[in-house]
Backbone as numpy.savetxt, mean C-alpha at the origin, in Angstrom:
# Nx Ny Nz CAx CAy CAz Cx Cy Cz
16.79 7.05 11.19 18.08 6.71 10.62 19.06 6.27 11.69
19.10 7.03 12.78 20.06 6.73 13.85 19.74 5.39 14.49
18.47 5.11 14.68 18.08 3.86 15.33 18.49 2.64 14.52
18.54 2.77 13.22 18.83 1.62 12.36 20.30 1.51 11.96
21.15 2.40 12.44 22.56 2.38 12.06 23.23 1.04 12.34
22.88 0.42 13.44 23.52 -0.84 13.83 22.84 -2.06 13.21
21.83 -1.84 12.40 21.06 -2.94 11.80 20.93 -2.72 10.29
22.01 -2.86 9.54 21.97 -2.55 8.11 21.04 -3.45 7.30
20.94 -4.72 7.67 20.07 -5.64 6.94 18.62 -5.25 7.13
18.25 -4.97 8.37 16.87 -4.57 8.66 16.54 -3.23 8.00
17.51 -2.34 7.98 17.33 -1.03 7.34 17.06 -1.21 5.85
17.81 -2.08 5.21 17.61 -2.36 3.79 16.26 -3.02 3.55
15.89 -3.93 4.44 14.60 -4.61 4.33 13.45 -3.61 4.38
13.53 -2.66 5.28 12.48 -1.64 5.39 12.45 -0.78 4.14
13.60 -0.43 3.61 13.65 0.38 2.39 13.00 -0.35 1.21
13.28 -1.63 1.09 12.68 -2.42 0.00 11.17 -2.52 0.20
10.75 -2.76 1.43 9.32 -2.86 1.75 8.60 -1.56 1.41
9.22 -0.43 1.71 8.61 0.86 1.41 8.43 1.05 -0.10
9.37 0.54 -0.88 9.24 0.64 -2.34 8.04 -0.15 -2.85
7.63 -1.16 -2.11 6.46 -1.96 -2.47 5.19 -1.31 -1.93
5.22 -0.89 -0.68 4.01 -0.40 -0.02 3.59 0.98 -0.50
4.51 1.89 -0.69 4.13 3.26 -1.04 3.31 3.37 -2.32
3.67 2.68 -3.40 2.81 2.73 -4.59 1.42 2.15 -4.33
1.36 1.09 -3.52 0.06 0.50 -3.20 -0.81 1.46 -2.41
-0.21 2.17 -1.47 -0.96 3.16 -0.69 -1.45 4.28 -1.59
-0.63 4.70 -2.52 -1.02 5.75 -3.46 -2.20 5.30 -4.33
-2.14 4.09 -4.84 -3.23 3.54 -5.65 -4.50 3.41 -4.81
-4.35 2.94 -3.58 -5.50 2.79 -2.69 -6.14 4.15 -2.41
-5.32 5.13 -2.14 -5.83 6.48 -1.87 -6.58 7.02 -3.08
-6.05 6.80 -4.27 -6.70 7.24 -5.51 -8.08 6.61 -5.63
-8.16 5.30 -5.43 -9.43 4.59 -5.56 -10.44 5.07 -4.52
-10.00 5.24 -3.28 -10.91 5.70 -2.23 -11.37 7.13 -2.48
-10.48 7.95 -2.99 -10.84 9.33 -3.33 -11.90 9.35 -4.43
-11.74 8.52 -5.43 -12.72 8.45 -6.52 -14.09 8.02 -6.00
-14.10 7.15 -4.99 -15.37 6.66 -4.44 -16.09 7.72 -3.61
-15.42 8.81 -3.30 -16.05 9.90 -2.56 -16.93 10.77 -3.46
-16.82 10.58 -4.76 -17.56 11.38 -5.73 -18.51 10.47 -6.51
-19.53 11.05 -7.11 -20.47 10.23 -7.89 -19.75 9.51 -9.04
-19.98 8.21 -9.13 -19.41 7.39 -10.19 -20.48 6.42 -10.67
-20.27 5.84 -11.83 -21.21 4.84 -12.32 -21.06 3.57 -11.49
-22.03 2.69 -11.60 -21.99 1.42 -10.87 -20.75 0.62 -11.28
-20.45 0.63 -12.57 -19.27 -0.09 -13.07 -17.98 0.49 -12.49
-17.89 1.82 -12.46 -16.71 2.46 -11.89 -16.60 2.18 -10.40
-17.73 2.21 -9.71 -17.73 1.94 -8.27 -17.18 0.54 -8.00
-17.64 -0.43 -8.74 -17.16 -1.80 -8.55 -15.66 -1.89 -8.82
-15.21 -1.21 -9.87 -13.79 -1.25 -10.22 -12.93 -0.59 -9.13
-13.35 0.57 -8.64 -12.59 1.26 -7.60 -12.60 0.50 -6.28
-13.73 -0.11 -5.95 -13.79 -0.92 -4.73 -12.86 -2.12 -4.84
-12.87 -2.77 -5.98 -12.00 -3.93 -6.19 -10.53 -3.50 -6.13
-10.22 -2.37 -6.74 -8.86 -1.86 -6.72 -8.40 -1.57 -5.29
-9.25 -0.92 -4.51 -8.90 -0.60 -3.13 -8.67 -1.88 -2.32
-9.54 -2.85 -2.50 -9.41 -4.10 -1.75 -8.15 -4.86 -2.16
-7.85 -4.88 -3.43 -6.66 -5.60 -3.90 -5.38 -5.00 -3.33
-5.36 -3.68 -3.17 -4.15 -3.07 -2.60 -3.95 -3.49 -1.15
-5.05 -3.76 -0.45 -4.95 -4.20 0.95 -4.15 -5.50 1.03
-4.38 -6.41 0.10 -3.66 -7.69 0.12 -2.15 -7.47 0.05
-1.73 -6.60 -0.84 -0.30 -6.33 -0.97 0.29 -5.66 0.26
-0.46 -4.72 0.82 0.01 -4.01 2.01 0.11 -4.96 3.19
-0.90 -5.79 3.37 -0.89 -6.75 4.48 0.23 -7.76 4.30
0.41 -8.24 3.09 1.46 -9.22 2.83 2.83 -8.64 3.12
3.07 -7.42 2.72 4.35 -6.78 3.00 4.53 -6.57 4.50
3.45 -6.25 5.19 3.51 -6.06 6.63 3.77 -7.35 7.38
3.30 -8.45 6.84 3.53 -9.76 7.47 5.01 -10.08 7.52
5.72 -9.66 6.52 7.15 -9.94 6.46 7.96 -9.02 7.37
7.28 -8.09 8.01 7.94 -7.13 8.88 8.43 -7.78 10.17
7.65 -8.70 10.71 7.97 -9.27 12.03 9.16 -10.20 12.01
């Protein structure tokens, strides 16, 4: 908080980015957790696809960080 006091625009940008990234990380964690347990082939494909799709959103949000 203290480090960003002099940079209100950047602070707001990070807050908005976190609102996007945190749900994606939660979804990704859920999918990866499900893959740690026995699942059907159909479920495995769905959870793998879900985990991979969240990576795109996380990477895209991170690209806008620089």
